[in-house]
C-alpha positions as CSV (number, residue, x, y, z in Angstrom):
1,M,165.6,138.6,81.0
2,T,164.2,142.2,81.3
3,R,162.3,143.4,84.3
4,K,159.2,143.6,82.2
5,A,159.7,140.0,81.0
6,L,160.2,138.9,84.6
7,W,157.0,140.7,85.6
8,L,155.1,139.1,82.8
9,S,156.5,135.7,83.6
10,A,155.6,136.1,87.3
11,T,152.1,137.4,86.4
12,S,151.6,134.4,84.0
13,A,152.7,132.0,86.7
14,F,150.4,133.6,89.3
15,L,147.4,133.6,86.8
16,A,148.1,129.9,86.0
17,V,148.2,129.0,89.7
18,F,145.1,131.1,90.4
19,T,143.3,129.5,87.5
20,L,144.2,126.0,88.6
21,G,143.1,126.9,92.1
22,A,139.8,128.3,90.9
23,H,139.3,125.3,88.7
24,A,140.0,122.9,91.7
25,E,137.4,124.8,93.8
26,D,135.0,124.7,90.9
27,R,134.9,120.8,91.0
28,V,131.2,120.5,91.9
29,V,128.2,118.4,90.8
30,N,124.7,119.6,91.5
31,V,122.3,116.6,92.1
32,F,118.5,116.7,92.3
33,N,117.1,113.4,93.7
34,W,114.1,112.1,95.6
35,S,113.8,112.8,99.3
36,D,115.0,110.0,101.7
37,Y,116.7,108.3,98.8
38,I,120.4,107.9,99.5
39,D,122.8,107.0,102.3
40,S,124.5,110.3,102.9
41,S,127.9,108.6,103.6
42,I,127.9,107.9,99.8
43,I,128.1,111.6,99.1
44,D,130.9,112.1,101.6
45,D,132.9,109.2,100.3
46,F,132.5,110.4,96.7
47,T,133.9,113.8,97.6
48,K,136.8,112.2,99.5
49,E,137.6,110.0,96.5
50,T,137.3,112.6,93.7
51,G,137.5,116.0,95.4
52,I,134.2,116.9,93.8
53,K,131.8,118.7,96.0
54,V,128.2,117.5,95.8
55,V,125.3,120.0,96.1
56,Y,122.4,117.7,96.9
57,D,118.8,118.9,96.7
58,T,115.6,116.8,97.0
59,F,112.1,116.7,95.6
60,D,109.1,114.4,96.2
61,S,107.2,114.5,93.0
62,N,108.0,114.0,89.3
63,E,105.9,117.0,88.5
64,I,108.2,119.3,90.5
65,L,111.2,117.9,88.7
66,E,109.6,118.1,85.3
67,T,108.6,121.8,85.8
68,K,112.2,122.7,86.5
69,L,113.5,120.7,83.6
70,L,111.1,122.0,81.0
71,A,111.6,125.6,82.1
72,G,115.3,125.2,81.3
73,G,118.4,126.3,83.2
74,S,117.5,124.0,86.2
75,G,121.1,124.4,87.5
76,Y,121.4,120.6,88.0
77,D,124.0,118.2,86.6
78,V,122.3,114.9,87.6
79,V,118.6,114.4,88.1
80,V,116.5,111.3,88.8
81,P,113.2,111.2,87.0
82,S,110.9,108.1,86.9
83,G,110.9,106.2,83.6
84,N,107.5,107.3,82.2
85,F,108.5,111.0,82.8
86,L,112.0,110.5,81.4
87,A,110.6,109.2,78.1
88,R,108.7,112.4,77.2
89,Q,111.5,114.6,78.7
90,I,113.9,112.9,76.3
91,Q,111.5,113.7,73.4
92,A,111.5,117.3,74.6
93,G,115.3,117.5,74.4
94,V,115.8,117.9,78.1
95,F,118.7,115.5,78.4
96,Q,122.1,114.9,76.8
97,K,123.3,111.5,75.6
98,L,125.6,109.8,78.1
99,D,129.3,109.5,77.1
100,K,129.6,105.8,77.8
101,S,133.4,105.9,77.3
102,K,133.4,107.8,80.6
103,L,131.2,105.2,82.3
104,P,133.3,102.0,82.5
105,N,131.2,100.7,85.5
106,I,128.1,100.5,83.2
107,S,129.3,96.9,82.6
108,N,127.9,96.2,86.1
109,M,124.3,96.9,85.0
110,W,121.6,94.3,84.9
111,D,120.3,93.3,81.5
112,T,116.9,92.3,82.9
113,V,116.3,95.8,84.1
114,M,117.9,97.5,81.1
115,E,115.5,95.6,78.8
116,R,112.6,97.2,80.7
117,T,114.0,100.7,81.0
118,A,114.6,100.7,77.2
119,K,110.9,101.1,76.9
120,Y,111.4,104.7,78.2
121,D,115.0,105.3,76.9
122,P,115.6,103.2,73.7
123,G,119.2,101.9,73.8
124,N,119.5,103.3,77.4
125,E,121.4,106.2,75.7
126,Y,120.3,109.0,78.1
127,S,119.9,107.3,81.5
128,I,121.1,104.7,84.0
129,N,118.8,102.9,86.5
130,Y,119.2,104.1,90.1
131,M,116.4,102.1,91.9
132,W,113.3,100.3,90.9
133,G,110.3,99.0,92.8
134,T,106.5,98.6,92.9
135,V,103.5,100.7,93.9
136,G,101.5,98.8,96.5
137,I,99.8,98.9,99.9
138,G,101.5,99.6,103.1
139,Y,99.5,99.0,106.3
140,N,99.5,98.8,110.0
141,I,98.9,95.1,110.7
142,K,97.2,95.5,114.1
143,K,95.0,98.4,113.1
144,V,93.9,96.7,109.9
145,Q,93.1,93.5,111.9
146,A,91.0,95.6,114.3
147,A,89.1,97.4,111.5
148,L,88.7,94.7,108.9
149,G,89.1,91.4,110.8
150,T,92.2,90.3,108.8
151,D,95.9,90.9,109.2
152,K,96.8,90.3,105.6
153,I,95.9,92.5,102.6
154,D,96.3,90.9,99.1
155,S,94.0,92.9,96.9
156,W,93.4,96.5,95.7
157,D,89.8,95.9,96.9
158,V,90.7,97.1,100.4
159,F,91.5,100.5,98.9
160,F,89.2,100.9,95.8
161,N,86.1,99.4,97.5
162,P,84.4,102.3,99.4
163,E,82.9,99.9,101.9
164,S,86.3,98.6,102.9
165,L,88.1,101.9,102.9
166,A,85.3,103.5,105.0
167,K,86.3,101.2,107.8
168,L,89.8,102.6,107.7
169,K,88.9,106.2,107.6
170,D,89.2,106.8,111.4
171,C,92.7,105.2,111.6
172,G,93.9,107.2,108.6
173,V,94.6,106.6,104.9
174,Y,97.4,108.4,102.9
175,V,97.8,108.2,99.2
176,L,100.7,109.1,96.9
177,D,100.2,112.6,95.3
178,S,101.0,111.0,91.9
179,P,98.4,110.6,89.2
180,A,100.9,108.5,87.1
181,D,100.9,105.9,89.9
182,I,97.3,106.0,91.2
183,I,95.2,106.3,88.0
184,P,96.8,103.3,86.4
185,A,96.2,101.3,89.6
186,A,92.5,102.2,89.4
187,L,92.4,101.1,85.8
188,K,94.0,97.8,86.6
189,Y,91.6,97.3,89.5
190,L,88.7,97.9,87.1
191,G,90.1,95.2,84.7
192,L,91.2,97.9,82.2
193,D,94.5,98.5,80.6
194,P,96.6,100.6,83.1
195,N,98.1,102.3,80.0
196,S,94.7,103.3,78.7
197,T,94.5,106.8,77.1
198,S,90.7,106.5,76.5
199,P,88.9,109.5,78.1
200,D,86.0,107.2,78.9
201,E,88.2,104.7,80.8
202,I,90.1,107.5,82.6
203,A,86.6,108.8,83.6
204,K,85.8,105.4,85.1
205,A,89.0,105.5,87.1
206,E,88.1,109.0,88.3
207,E,84.7,107.8,89.3
208,T,86.2,104.9,91.3
209,L,88.6,107.2,93.1
210,L,86.0,109.9,93.9
211,K,83.9,107.2,95.6
212,V,86.8,106.5,98.0
213,R,88.0,110.2,98.3
214,P,86.0,110.9,101.5
215,Y,88.0,108.3,103.3
216,I,91.4,109.5,102.3
217,R,93.1,111.8,104.9
218,K,95.9,113.1,102.7
219,F,97.6,113.0,99.4
220,H,101.4,113.2,99.9
221,S,104.4,111.4,98.4
222,S,106.7,111.3,101.4
223,E,104.9,112.0,104.7
224,Y,103.3,108.6,104.8
225,I,106.7,107.0,105.7
226,N,106.8,108.5,109.2
227,A,103.0,108.5,109.5
228,L,103.0,104.7,109.1
229,A,106.1,104.2,111.3
230,N,104.6,106.2,114.1
231,G,101.2,104.5,113.9
232,D,99.5,107.7,112.9
233,I,97.8,106.0,109.9
234,C,96.8,102.5,109.1
235,L,97.1,102.4,105.4
236,A,99.1,104.0,102.6
237,V,99.2,103.5,98.9
238,G,102.9,104.1,98.3
239,W,106.2,103.0,96.9
240,S,107.6,99.7,98.1
241,G,110.9,101.0,99.6
242,D,109.2,103.8,101.4
243,V,106.9,101.3,103.2
244,F,110.0,99.2,104.1
245,Q,111.7,102.3,105.5
246,A,108.5,102.9,107.6
247,R,108.7,99.2,108.7
248,N,112.3,99.5,109.8
249,R,111.7,102.8,111.6
250,A,108.8,101.2,113.5
251,D,110.9,98.3,114.5
252,E,113.6,100.6,115.7
253,A,111.1,102.7,117.8
254,K,109.9,99.5,119.5
255,Q,106.4,101.0,120.1
256,G,104.6,97.9,118.9
257,V,103.8,99.2,115.4
258,E,104.0,96.4,112.8
259,I,104.0,97.3,109.1
260,G,103.0,95.0,106.2
261,Y,103.4,95.6,102.4
262,S,101.3,94.1,99.7
263,V,101.8,93.7,95.9
264,P,98.0,93.3,95.2
265,K,97.1,90.1,93.4
266,E,95.4,92.0,90.5
267,G,98.8,93.4,89.6
268,A,100.9,96.4,90.5
269,Q,103.1,98.9,88.7
270,M,106.8,98.4,88.4
271,W,108.6,101.7,88.2
272,F,112.1,102.8,87.5
273,D,114.0,105.9,88.7
274,Q,116.7,106.8,86.2
275,M,119.8,109.0,86.6
276,A,120.3,111.4,83.7
277,I,122.3,114.5,82.8
278,P,120.3,117.6,81.7
279,A,121.2,119.1,78.4
280,G,122.2,122.4,80.0
281,A,124.3,120.9,82.8
282,A,127.3,123.1,83.7
283,H,129.5,120.3,85.1
284,V,129.2,117.4,82.6
285,A,132.6,115.8,83.4
286,E,131.7,115.8,87.1
287,A,128.2,114.4,86.4
288,H,129.8,111.5,84.5
289,E,132.2,110.8,87.4
290,F,129.2,110.8,89.8
291,L,127.2,108.4,87.7
292,N,130.2,106.1,87.3
293,Y,130.8,106.2,91.0
294,M,127.1,105.3,91.7
295,M,127.6,102.3,89.4
296,K,130.3,100.8,91.7
297,P,128.6,97.6,93.0
298,E,129.5,98.3,96.6
299,V,128.3,101.9,96.4
300,I,124.8,101.3,94.9
301,A,124.5,98.3,97.2
302,K,125.0,100.6,100.2
303,S,122.2,102.8,98.8
304,S,119.9,99.8,98.4
305,N,120.6,98.6,101.9
306,Y,119.7,102.1,103.2
307,V,116.6,102.9,101.1
308,L,115.4,99.3,100.8
309,Y,114.8,99.3,97.1
310,A,116.1,97.0,94.4
311,N,118.6,98.5,92.0
312,G,119.5,97.9,88.4
313,N,123.1,96.8,89.1
314,K,123.5,93.1,88.9
315,A,127.1,93.1,90.3
316,S,125.9,94.9,93.4
317,Q,123.8,91.9,94.6
318,Q,126.8,90.2,96.4
319,F,127.0,93.3,98.6
320,I,123.2,93.7,99.4
321,D,121.9,92.5,102.8
322,K,120.6,89.0,102.5
323,A,117.3,89.9,104.0
324,I,116.7,92.5,101.3
325,L,117.9,90.4,98.4
326,E,115.7,87.4,99.5
327,D,112.6,89.5,100.2
328,P,110.2,88.9,97.2
329,A,108.5,92.2,97.9
330,I,111.8,94.0,97.1
331,Y,113.4,91.6,94.6
332,P,110.2,89.9,93.2
333,D,110.2,86.2,92.3
334,A,109.2,85.2,88.7
335,A,105.5,84.7,89.6
336,T,105.3,88.2,91.1
337,L,107.2,89.8,88.2
338,Q,104.5,88.4,85.9
339,K,101.9,90.5,87.7
340,L,103.8,93.7,87.4
341,Y,103.1,96.2,84.6
342,T,104.9,99.3,83.4
343,V,103.3,102.6,82.6
344,S,104.0,104.4,79.3
345,P,104.3,108.2,79.2
346,Y,101.2,110.2,78.4
347,D,100.9,112.1,75.2
348,P,100.2,115.9,75.8
349,K,96.4,115.5,75.2
350,T,96.1,112.6,77.6
351,Q,98.3,114.4,80.1
352,R,95.9,117.4,80.2
353,I,93.0,115.0,80.9
354,I,95.0,113.2,83.7
355,T,96.0,116.6,85.3
356,R,92.3,117.8,85.3
357,T,91.2,114.4,86.6
358,W,93.8,114.4,89.4
359,T,92.8,117.9,90.5
360,K,89.2,116.8,90.8
361,I,90.2,113.7,92.8
362,V,92.6,115.5,95.2
363,T,90.1,118.4,95.8
364,G,87.2,116.0,95.9
365,Q,85.2,118.2,93.5
């Protein structure tokens, strides 16, 4: 072999090793998920098992996620939109279809949940359920008792009736900064279809919310967890698991704060957060490995045990804490399920009305 051939051979070997090394370092998946929404040990365990580094960022509103996705080039490989946002994002071409041949653990998913998520993602071709829950009322039992003379809330009337909410103003009321959750609740309270796109009916919901606006301290989609847990507020319209997190934090703090949660008798929204892969994802193979890992029964159960939400993985239920699995506020019984509604995505015209309406409500003008 000539010296030149030897040099070329050595160079090729070096480049091959360098390329393999660079490729090994490149094993990364960029995840964008809701805040306070995973047991961080899951991320560490995934990296140990696969060698794939996880860059994990968080958001606290669907609108923030949607803005990034619709702008293109989000830089993320796995994102977790709620179902009604996912549906229109699919129509906008934001996501790629899942390669189910790379997702053997999909066999663990729960047909009852998949039937409902198919409303947003027909055939469940683009997404997998991460968690699901309800939109209801979290409250400080003692403070509500002092203000209203009852320690049990079972109706939206405590929030949408100005006379009731006025009594809670001084002890503090927080509300989700999420029109897709709050406006349908107002419509349901008024006896209207929570999926209504009628401008007149949306205006009635706006009027109802503006009447209680003076008694709302803050619109925020994550700060109410600690505010409830610390006893800083007495009522929050929020997501079920967040309220249960607040309850657990309050219990751990042992400061005498007791938190209750109500799925109002008039009905409440059932929502689904779905894992999906953006069309422009740079690490598609790693994204599929991450999704498949999250569908391991013991992994997603660990997440449910941490965030206190139900998940769409039937096989995981044997690993879920008994207190969570048997809590009807987390895993609703048949009677409660009958009262839960889902919200369809808004068409562009209705979305503009909703956005304007929400701006008026939040600003109180």
